[in-house]
Every structure is written in C-alpha cells, then in structure tokens.
N, C-alpha and C positions, 0 to 999 in steps of 0.2 A: 287477654289484652292487659299489658303492664300498666300499672298506675305509678304515680309519684311516690307511693308508699312501698312499692316492691323493692326487694333487695337489689335487683339489677339497676333499677332507676336510682336507688340510693348510692350505689357504687359510682354511677356516672356523675351524679351531683358531687360526690366527694372528690372526683378527679378535677373539679372546678373548670369546666369548659370555658366559662367566661374569662378566665385568666390565661387561656391559651393565646390570647392576643399578644402577650409578651413575646411569644416565640416567633412572631413575625420579624423580630430583629434579625433572624437568620437570613432573611432575604436582602438585608441592607447592603452588604458588601457586593454580592453579585449584581444587584440593581445599580449601585453607584459605578460599577465597572463598565456598565453599558453592554454587558454580555448576557443579560437575563433572557433575551429572546432566543438564544441558542438552545436547541432542544436538549443537548447534552448537559448544559448548565442548568436548565429547568429541572431535569431528572435528578441531578446531584443535589440541587438546592432543596427539592421536595423530599429527598431522602433525609437530609439534615433536619428539615422541619418536622417530619414525622418522628424521627428519633428523639428530638428534643421535647416534643409534645408527650411522647411515651415516658421519657425520663422524668419530666416535671410532674406528670400525673401520678407516677409512682411515689414521688416525694410528697405530694399533697396527701396521699393516702396514709403514708407512714406518719406524717406530721399530725394528722387528725387522730390517729390511733394514740400517739403519745400525749396529745393534748386533750383527750376526751374528758378527763375529770375536770380540768379547768374550764373547758368549753361548757360543761353543764351548769356552771355558775354564771355564764354570760347570758344576758337577755336575748341575744340573737343567735349566738353560736351554739346554744343548747339545742337548737333545732337541726343542727347538722346531723346527717344520717348516722354517723358512727357514735357521736355523743348521745344521740337520742335512742340508740339501740336498734335502729332500723337495719343497720348493716353490722354484722358481727366483726369482731377484731380479726378472727381467723380469715374470713372472706376478704377483708380489706388488705391484710398482709400478704395473702396468697396472690391476689390481683396485683399488688405492688411489686412483688418479686417477678411475676410474669411480665409486667410492663418494663421493668428494669432490664430483664434479660432480652426482651424484644428490642429495646433501644440500643443494646450492644450488638445484638445479632444482625440487625439490618445493615449497618455499615460493614460488618465483617463479611456478610453474604455478598454484598455488592462491591467488594474490593476497595474499601476506603478505610485503611488502618489508622490514618491520622484522625479521621472523624471519630472512629471508635475510641481512640485515646482521649479525645476531647470530651466525648459523652461520659466516659468513665471518670474523667476528672470532675465533671459537673456532678455526677452522682456521689463521688467521694466528698466533694465540698459540701453538698447538701446533707450528707450523713453527719459530717462534723457539725454542721449548723443545727440540725434538729436535736442532736444528742448533747451538744455542749455549747457551741458558740452563740446560740440564740439567747442564752442567759448571761452572756458577757457583754458589757457595754462597749460600744465602738466596734468590736468584732462582729456583732450581729449585723450592724449596718454594712460592714465591709463584705461579709459573706453574701448577703443578698445582692449587693451591688455587683460583686464578682460574678454572680449567677447571670446577671444581665449581660455582662461583658462576654462571658463564655457563649451565650446565645448568639451574640453579634459576630463573634469570631467563627462560629460553626459553619456559617454559609461560605466564608472565604476558604476555610480549611477543606470543606467538601469539594469545592470547585478548583482549589489550587490557586486562589487569587491572594496576593499579599494584602494585608490589612494596614491601612494608614494609621500612623501613630496619633494623628489628630483625631481620627475617628474613634479610636480606643479611648482616648482621653475624654472626648465629648460623651461617649456612652457611659463611662465610669462616673463622670461628674453628674450627668443627668440622672443616672440610676441612684446615686447617693442622695440627690435632691428628692426623688420620689420616696425613697426609703425613710429618710429622716423626716420628711413631711408626713408620712404615714405614722411614724412613731409620735410625732408632735400631736397629730390629731387624736391618736389613742390616749395620749397623756391628758389632753384637754377634755376628752369625752369620758374617760374612765378614771383618771387620776392614778396615783401610784398603787392603788388597791385593785387595779384592773386585773383581768385574767392573764395578761401577757407578763411573764416574768422578765425582770430587767428594767421595767419602766421606772422603778424607784431609783435607778442609777442615773437618770436623766433629769434635767430641768427644762422648762420651756425655753429659757434663755439660751441654753446650750444647743438645743435642737434648732432653734431659730438661726443661731450662728452657723451650724453645719449646713442647713439648706441655703442660707444666704451665700456662703462661700462657694458651695457647689454650683449654684446658678451662675455666679460670676465666672467660674472656671469654664463652665459649659458654653457660655456665650462667647468668651474670648477665643477658646479653641475651636468652636464651630466656625467662627469668622475666618480663622486661619485655614481651617480645613476646606471651607467653601472656596477660598481663593486658590487652594491647591488643586481643586477639582478641574480647573480650567486647563491644566497640563500645558501651559504656555499659550493656549488659544483663548477663545471667548469663555468667560466664566460668568456671564451676565445673570443667568438663572440661578446659579449657585450663590452669587452675591445677593441677589434679590431675596433668596430663600431665608436669609438671615432675619428679615423682617417678620414673617409669620412664625419662625422658630422662636424669636424673642417674645413675641406676643403670646405664643403657646405657653412658654414657661411662666410669663407674668399672669396669665389667666389661671394656670394651675396653682401658682403661688397664692393667688387670692383665695382659692379653695382651701389651701393648707392653712393660711392665716386665720380662716374662720373655723378651723378644726373639723372640716368636712371631708378630709382626704384619707379617712381611715381605711376605705376600700377604693384604691385607685382605679380598679377595673370598673367599678360602678360609676365613678365620675366620667370615665371615658365613654361608657355606653349611654349616659344620661345627659351630658352637657353638650348641647348642639353647637354652641359657639366653639367649644374645645374641638369638637369633631370638624367643624368648618375650617378652623385654623390648621388643624392637622392635615386635612385634605388639601388645602392650598399649599402648605409646605411640601407635601408629597408630590403634588403636581409639578411644582418648580423643580424639585429634586429629579423627577423623571425627565422633564424637559432638558435639564442640564446633561443628563446621561445619554439621551437618545435623540434630541432634536438636531 
C-alpha cells in the first residue's frame, strides 16, 4: 500500500492536482455556446481537458525540478517532493516528458490537429516561462496570463466553435488580475528576498496598479460580453450574471489586498463565500446558455 512518502505519491503531488481546476476553463466556450450537451461536443471537450491537464502537469514537474534549490529555502515549498528528495530529478523529468508526449498524442490520435497545435503552443510558452520569462518583470505576468487564455481557447478549438473577442479579453484581464495578485501576496509575505526570482523588480504600488487596471478591464468587457450572449434575444441571465461576477472579483481582491492570495487554488478550495459566488455565477451562465 502506497503512502504519501512513496515516490509515486510524490509524483502525483508534484503534478499539483489541486491546480487542475484552472483547466476547467477549457469547458467555458462549449458551455457558453449551448452545445455542451451534445455527445460529440462532450467527447471533444473532454479530449481538450485531458490534454491540457497532462500538459500542465508536465510543466509543474519541470518547474519544480528547476526550482528545487530555491524551494529548499522556503518554509513551505521545501516540503515539496522534488525539493525534499522524495522524488528524484530523473523520475520527475521522465514523467514530464511522457505527460507532454501524451498531451500531444491524444489530439493527434483523435484527429484534432488544431488542438494539437494549441497544446504545442502552450508547452512552448511554458518552456519559455520556466527557463527565462519567469525572471523577467511583466513578461512573467504575461506568460502566466497567456496560459489561462490558451486553456480557454482550447475548448473552442477542439469543438470548432469561434471564440468571442469579449471572452478572450475578459479571460486575459481576469488572469492578469489573479497573477499580479499572487505576485503582490508573495511580495507582502516574502519580501524581495523571497525564493521567487524577479520579485525585486516589483513594488507593492505597481502590482496594485496592475491588478486594479485588470479588474476594471475584466468588468467592462464582461458586461459587453454578457450583452452579446443574448444573440438578439433575451440576455437576462447573462446580464444578471454581471452581479456575482463583480462580487467574485471584489471578494478575491479583498484576499489579494490582505496578502493572502499567494496560492490562488487554496483560496478557491477554502473560501466558502468565494465558492458560493462562483457557483451562482456559473448557474446564471448555464441558464443563459440552456434555458
């Protein structure tokens, strides 16, 4: 029987299953189109979801290998399986390569070359990020935000549904808000001497400016997008969904302001109010698409 200290369990932990929630963005475009109940759309969307999970898991493993020395100096990250030595570098990199190949093989096997190209683009972007851009101010924020956008586009590409410009803008702005909020929290909790390189290039004031602007853009463009969802008909639920969407951002902004958004996925899993607002927003979103 495997325990949490076994290499296999350590590999699974290093793939960060709690962060796979980000890949649910893959479902957004098929869901908004009102076609997600179609069996063919479900199959293609699932293919995109599994491919993005495999690709992101591969990136997490490589990132932890490259950051293992810095992680050992962090009070919490030093317990990560690769940093602590529970998982060998060789095992982590081998698994990462297999996952990356699987993420590319699945779309190819099921005849989705456009999805294959998107997953490849995601992997190349993340390679640039972990090897270079993560240490470059502004570019590190842009790369992470772009990863969210590619996740959101993946579902539409897999199914062949055009992606709204409003939707892309909202996704990019919201992602920039989350990423800059994470950096702000890291700066508040760790200071410029923290384990993440590049923090010394930011100030609290600058990061506040970035996430403030990002929230404003997200709200404005979400309102425009919600109106567009009506397609000339009733857009009542889409328009009402602006309320929980704004409250969701404001609730998260409160956590950013207190410096407790260093791990966004932990906030999502632990904040019941955030979950309730997210659930209400998702319900209105679904009602707009399918009612």
